[in-house]
N, CA and C atoms as an extended XYZ file, in Angstrom:
276
Properties=species:S:1:pos:R:3:atomname:S:1:resname:S:1:resid:I:1 pbc="F F F"
N        60.585      -58.412       -6.886 N   UNK     1
C        61.542      -59.079       -6.174 CA  UNK     1
C        61.281      -59.890       -4.387 C   UNK     1
N        61.816      -60.865       -4.103 N   UNK     2
C        61.367      -61.145       -2.789 CA  UNK     2
C        62.081      -61.289       -1.918 C   UNK     2
N        62.191      -61.758       -0.618 N   UNK     3
C        63.323      -62.134       -0.062 CA  UNK     3
C        63.491      -63.750       -0.118 C   UNK     3
N        64.806      -64.359        0.010 N   UNK     4
C        65.240      -65.707        0.382 CA  UNK     4
C        66.087      -66.082        0.824 C   UNK     4
N        65.992      -67.096        1.416 N   UNK     5
C        67.352      -67.878        1.791 CA  UNK     5
C        67.962      -69.186        0.934 C   UNK     5
N        69.579      -69.155        1.092 N   UNK     6
C        69.435      -70.228        0.421 CA  UNK     6
C        70.079      -71.478        1.332 C   UNK     6
N        69.902      -72.373        1.428 N   UNK     7
C        70.382      -73.826        2.572 CA  UNK     7
C        71.200      -74.720        1.332 C   UNK     7
N        71.915      -75.058        2.729 N   UNK     8
C        72.976      -76.165        2.046 CA  UNK     8
C        72.399      -77.499        1.872 C   UNK     8
N        73.334      -78.683        1.375 N   UNK     9
C        72.690      -79.867        1.392 CA  UNK     9
C        72.264      -80.336        3.123 C   UNK     9
N        72.815      -79.613        4.374 N   UNK    10
C        72.221      -80.431        5.239 CA  UNK    10
C        70.826      -79.405        5.848 C   UNK    10
N        70.462      -79.017        5.080 N   UNK    11
C        69.155      -77.680        5.432 CA  UNK    11
C        69.514      -76.497        6.001 C   UNK    11
N        70.776      -76.352        6.508 N   UNK    12
C        71.319      -75.358        7.036 CA  UNK    12
C        71.435      -73.735        6.323 C   UNK    12
N        70.784      -72.846        6.805 N   UNK    13
C        70.645      -71.384        5.904 CA  UNK    13
C        72.260      -70.700        5.922 C   UNK    13
N        72.767      -70.697        4.416 N   UNK    14
C        73.864      -70.152        4.432 CA  UNK    14
C        74.079      -68.594        4.380 C   UNK    14
N        72.949      -67.949        3.517 N   UNK    15
C        72.533      -66.999        3.089 CA  UNK    15
C        71.257      -66.271        2.714 C   UNK    15
N        70.888      -64.805        3.609 N   UNK    16
C        69.635      -64.287        2.827 CA  UNK    16
C        70.254      -63.591        1.654 C   UNK    16
N        68.791      -63.820        0.545 N   UNK    17
C        69.226      -62.796       -0.553 CA  UNK    17
C        67.970      -62.271       -0.838 C   UNK    17
N        68.063      -61.469       -1.936 N   UNK    18
C        66.592      -61.090       -2.466 CA  UNK    18
C        66.905      -61.824       -3.497 C   UNK    18
N        65.404      -61.928       -4.266 N   UNK    19
C        65.140      -63.190       -4.989 CA  UNK    19
C        64.113      -62.862       -5.843 C   UNK    19
N        64.316      -63.484       -7.451 N   UNK    20
C        63.039      -62.995       -8.266 CA  UNK    20
C        63.045      -64.219       -9.302 C   UNK    20
N        62.272      -64.252      -10.216 N   UNK    21
C        62.135      -65.859      -10.793 CA  UNK    21
C        63.010      -66.046      -11.727 C   UNK    21
N        63.839      -64.522      -12.243 N   UNK    22
C        65.413      -64.872      -12.867 CA  UNK    22
C        66.616      -65.538      -12.267 C   UNK    22
N        66.415      -65.373      -10.818 N   UNK    23
C        67.441      -65.873      -10.317 CA  UNK    23
C        67.923      -67.524      -10.005 C   UNK    23
N        69.026      -68.411      -10.118 N   UNK    24
C        69.206      -69.247       -9.801 CA  UNK    24
C        70.372      -69.456       -8.897 C   UNK    24
N        69.856      -70.526       -8.058 N   UNK    25
C        70.819      -70.744       -6.574 CA  UNK    25
C        71.934      -71.476       -7.297 C   UNK    25
N        73.171      -71.010       -6.212 N   UNK    26
C        74.517      -71.503       -6.299 CA  UNK    26
C        74.313      -72.624       -6.421 C   UNK    26
N        74.950      -73.868       -7.117 N   UNK    27
C        75.837      -75.014       -6.873 CA  UNK    27
C        75.692      -75.677       -5.228 C   UNK    27
N        75.244      -76.351       -4.850 N   UNK    28
C        75.264      -76.980       -3.824 CA  UNK    28
C        74.075      -76.405       -2.612 C   UNK    28
N        73.468      -75.480       -3.193 N   UNK    29
C        72.416      -74.453       -2.458 CA  UNK    29
C        71.045      -74.460       -3.223 C   UNK    29
N        69.892      -74.497       -2.196 N   UNK    30
C        68.598      -74.515       -2.441 CA  UNK    30
C        68.021      -73.231       -2.304 C   UNK    30
N        67.108      -72.347       -2.687 N   UNK    31
C        66.736      -71.197       -2.268 CA  UNK    31
C        65.301      -71.577       -2.023 C   UNK    31
N        64.765      -70.524       -0.850 N   UNK    32
C        63.325      -71.079       -0.475 CA  UNK    32
C        63.021      -69.693       -0.140 C   UNK    32
N        62.161      -69.411       -1.143 N   UNK    33
C        61.588      -67.776       -0.893 CA  UNK    33
C        60.660      -67.778        0.193 C   UNK    33
N        60.801      -66.629        1.016 N   UNK    34
C        60.072      -66.559        2.519 CA  UNK    34
C        59.112      -65.797        2.067 C   UNK    34
N        57.870      -65.914        2.954 N   UNK    35
C        56.527      -64.970        3.143 CA  UNK    35
C        57.162      -63.515        3.926 C   UNK    35
N        56.854      -62.578        2.937 N   UNK    36
C        56.913      -61.136        3.485 CA  UNK    36
C        57.099      -60.989        5.340 C   UNK    36
N        56.254      -61.433        5.880 N   UNK    37
C        56.181      -61.333        7.200 CA  UNK    37
C        57.473      -61.767        8.050 C   UNK    37
N        58.183      -63.023        7.338 N   UNK    38
C        59.175      -63.701        7.941 CA  UNK    38
C        60.262      -62.599        8.410 C   UNK    38
N        60.781      -62.157        9.577 N   UNK    39
C        61.961      -61.668        9.733 CA  UNK    39
C        62.957      -62.356       10.896 C   UNK    39
N        63.907      -62.302       11.679 N   UNK    40
C        64.549      -62.550       12.033 CA  UNK    40
C        65.838      -63.841       11.741 C   UNK    40
N        65.373      -64.374       10.868 N   UNK    41
C        66.231      -65.286       10.091 CA  UNK    41
C        67.820      -64.867        9.733 C   UNK    41
N        68.276      -65.780       10.046 N   UNK    42
C        69.719      -65.709       10.361 CA  UNK    42
C        70.639      -66.650        9.731 C   UNK    42
N        71.803      -67.021        9.027 N   UNK    43
C        72.750      -67.799        8.586 CA  UNK    43
C        72.827      -68.799        9.978 C   UNK    43
N        72.445      -69.989       10.022 N   UNK    44
C        73.206      -70.999       10.653 CA  UNK    44
C        71.609      -71.491       11.516 C   UNK    44
N        70.372      -71.045       10.726 N   UNK    45
C        69.021      -71.527       11.359 CA  UNK    45
C        69.122      -72.592       10.498 C   UNK    45
N        68.348      -73.866       10.604 N   UNK    46
C        67.624      -75.024       10.074 CA  UNK    46
C        66.439      -74.944        9.553 C   UNK    46
N        66.330      -75.329        8.506 N   UNK    47
C        65.293      -76.240        7.707 CA  UNK    47
C        64.675      -76.916        8.016 C   UNK    47
N        63.321      -77.412        8.823 N   UNK    48
C        63.284      -78.674        9.023 CA  UNK    48
C        61.997      -79.518        7.682 C   UNK    48
N        61.993      -78.605        6.584 N   UNK    49
C        61.177      -79.191        5.548 CA  UNK    49
C        59.940      -78.206        5.766 C   UNK    49
N        59.411      -77.457        6.830 N   UNK    50
C        58.334      -76.988        6.809 CA  UNK    50
C        58.625      -75.374        7.825 C   UNK    50
N        59.695      -75.447        8.489 N   UNK    51
C        59.725      -74.195        9.545 CA  UNK    51
C        61.154      -73.895        9.518 C   UNK    51
N        61.406      -72.919        9.845 N   UNK    52
C        63.050      -72.878       10.028 CA  UNK    52
C        63.163      -72.845       11.524 C   UNK    52
N        64.441      -73.134       12.298 N   UNK    53
C        64.482      -73.163       13.629 CA  UNK    53
C        65.796      -72.837       14.061 C   UNK    53
N        65.659      -72.169       15.009 N   UNK    54
C        67.231      -71.419       15.434 CA  UNK    54
C        67.630      -72.184       16.379 C   UNK    54
N        68.728      -72.661       16.109 N   UNK    55
C        69.918      -73.354       16.650 CA  UNK    55
C        70.042      -73.152       18.188 C   UNK    55
N        70.012      -71.688       18.329 N   UNK    56
C        70.376      -71.460       19.383 CA  UNK    56
C        69.316      -70.163       20.315 C   UNK    56
N        68.141      -71.153       20.752 N   UNK    57
C        67.069      -69.994       20.873 CA  UNK    57
C        67.546      -69.492       22.184 C   UNK    57
N        67.176      -68.129       22.526 N   UNK    58
C        67.220      -67.607       23.864 CA  UNK    58
C        66.488      -68.286       25.038 C   UNK    58
N        67.846      -67.961       25.994 N   UNK    59
C        67.312      -68.910       27.208 CA  UNK    59
C        65.844      -68.647       27.652 C   UNK    59
N        65.101      -69.337       28.105 N   UNK    60
C        63.766      -68.928       29.151 CA  UNK    60
C        64.409      -67.842       30.070 C   UNK    60
N        63.227      -66.929       30.256 N   UNK    61
C        63.886      -66.126       31.751 CA  UNK    61
C        63.271      -66.670       32.770 C   UNK    61
N        64.184      -66.116       33.996 N   UNK    62
C        64.007      -66.885       35.103 CA  UNK    62
C        62.553      -66.411       35.762 C   UNK    62
N        62.148      -67.198       36.201 N   UNK    63
C        60.523      -66.727       37.061 CA  UNK    63
C        60.921      -65.843       38.194 C   UNK    63
N        60.492      -64.832       38.306 N   UNK    64
C        60.294      -63.714       38.828 CA  UNK    64
C        59.508      -64.526       40.612 C   UNK    64
N        60.656      -64.496       41.697 N   UNK    65
C        59.802      -65.037       42.801 CA  UNK    65
C        58.854      -64.235       43.240 C   UNK    65
N        57.999      -64.785       44.024 N   UNK    66
C        56.700      -64.333       44.687 CA  UNK    66
C        57.537      -63.114       45.745 C   UNK    66
N        57.043      -62.153       45.999 N   UNK    67
C        57.555      -61.413       47.492 CA  UNK    67
C        56.784      -62.342       48.534 C   UNK    67
N        57.770      -62.103       49.473 N   UNK    68
C        57.318      -62.397       50.915 CA  UNK    68
C        56.159      -61.490       51.375 C   UNK    68
N        55.113      -61.923       52.044 N   UNK    69
C        54.117      -60.853       52.238 CA  UNK    69
C        54.700      -60.379       53.502 C   UNK    69
N        54.232      -59.065       53.342 N   UNK    70
C        54.648      -58.252       54.411 CA  UNK    70
C        53.870      -58.192       55.659 C   UNK    70
N        54.269      -57.984       57.072 N   UNK    71
C        53.824      -58.080       57.731 CA  UNK    71
C        53.060      -56.868       58.057 C   UNK    71
N        52.188      -56.859       59.032 N   UNK    72
C        51.246      -55.284       59.604 CA  UNK    72
C        51.996      -54.225       59.486 C   UNK    72
N        53.468      -54.522       60.528 N   UNK    73
C        54.195      -53.488       60.430 CA  UNK    73
C        54.625      -52.646       59.162 C   UNK    73
N        55.128      -53.505       58.707 N   UNK    74
C        55.775      -53.276       56.964 CA  UNK    74
C        54.593      -52.539       56.298 C   UNK    74
N        53.263      -53.069       56.426 N   UNK    75
C        52.234      -52.701       55.639 CA  UNK    75
C        51.905      -51.123       56.179 C   UNK    75
N        52.490      -50.640       57.376 N   UNK    76
C        52.132      -49.378       57.522 CA  UNK    76
C        53.154      -48.216       57.540 C   UNK    76
N        54.597      -48.822       57.542 N   UNK    77
C        55.449      -48.460       56.922 CA  UNK    77
C        55.285      -47.779       55.499 C   UNK    77
N        54.869      -48.603       54.670 N   UNK    78
C        54.683      -48.261       53.288 CA  UNK    78
C        53.628      -47.593       53.219 C   UNK    78
N        52.634      -47.031       54.046 N   UNK    79
C        51.719      -46.210       53.770 CA  UNK    79
C        52.114      -44.770       54.545 C   UNK    79
N        53.483      -45.260       54.799 N   UNK    80
C        54.183      -43.881       55.440 CA  UNK    80
C        53.581      -43.371       57.210 C   UNK    80
N        52.806      -44.829       57.841 N   UNK    81
C        52.570      -44.697       59.534 CA  UNK    81
C        53.191      -45.610       60.044 C   UNK    81
N        53.073      -45.162       61.454 N   UNK    82
C        53.453      -45.919       62.630 CA  UNK    82
C        52.684      -46.138       63.460 C   UNK    82
N        53.214      -47.289       64.100 N   UNK    83
C        52.198      -47.813       65.319 CA  UNK    83
C        51.308      -46.774       66.056 C   UNK    83
N        52.410      -45.943       66.208 N   UNK    84
C        51.956      -45.162       67.182 CA  UNK    84
C        50.957      -44.052       66.714 C   UNK    84
N        51.077      -43.577       65.518 N   UNK    85
C        50.105      -42.934       64.578 CA  UNK    85
C        48.828      -43.358       64.021 C   UNK    85
N        49.114      -44.678       63.699 N   UNK    86
C        47.492      -45.402       63.534 CA  UNK    86
C        46.912      -45.536       64.819 C   UNK    86
N        47.797      -45.711       65.908 N   UNK    87
C        46.609      -45.580       67.465 CA  UNK    87
C        46.205      -44.320       67.662 C   UNK    87
N        46.960      -43.375       67.891 N   UNK    88
C        46.352      -41.944       67.592 CA  UNK    88
C        45.150      -41.826       66.490 C   UNK    88
N        45.245      -41.979       65.651 N   UNK    89
C        44.226      -41.985       64.216 CA  UNK    89
C        42.960      -42.678       64.611 C   UNK    89
N        42.977      -44.053       65.279 N   UNK    90
C        42.013      -44.724       65.770 CA  UNK    90
C        41.321      -44.165       67.235 C   UNK    90
N        42.542      -43.408       67.992 N   UNK    91
C        41.515      -43.092       69.469 CA  UNK    91
C        42.172      -44.280       70.238 C   UNK    91
N        43.226      -44.810       70.102 N   UNK    92
C        43.288      -45.756       70.894 CA  UNK    92
C        44.817      -45.097       71.785 C   UNK    92
């Protein structure tokens, strides 16, 4: 038994099925046996003759903006120091 999809005359996946050599595709459909590693296919995907294409791919993620560089005082605060504490540590 293998996984297969049934596509209609417009090359749109209409069903995912279990398939073996005794099966016959229903009238108006064509069966395409899938490689065992294929996953994620659902009804509505399009067969281009070589690959299955998701007609509704997920949107591209928004790029994460680069953070503004920290000022020297903000860097000190991040380290848990004040300007006065740094001066004391440096003996100024």
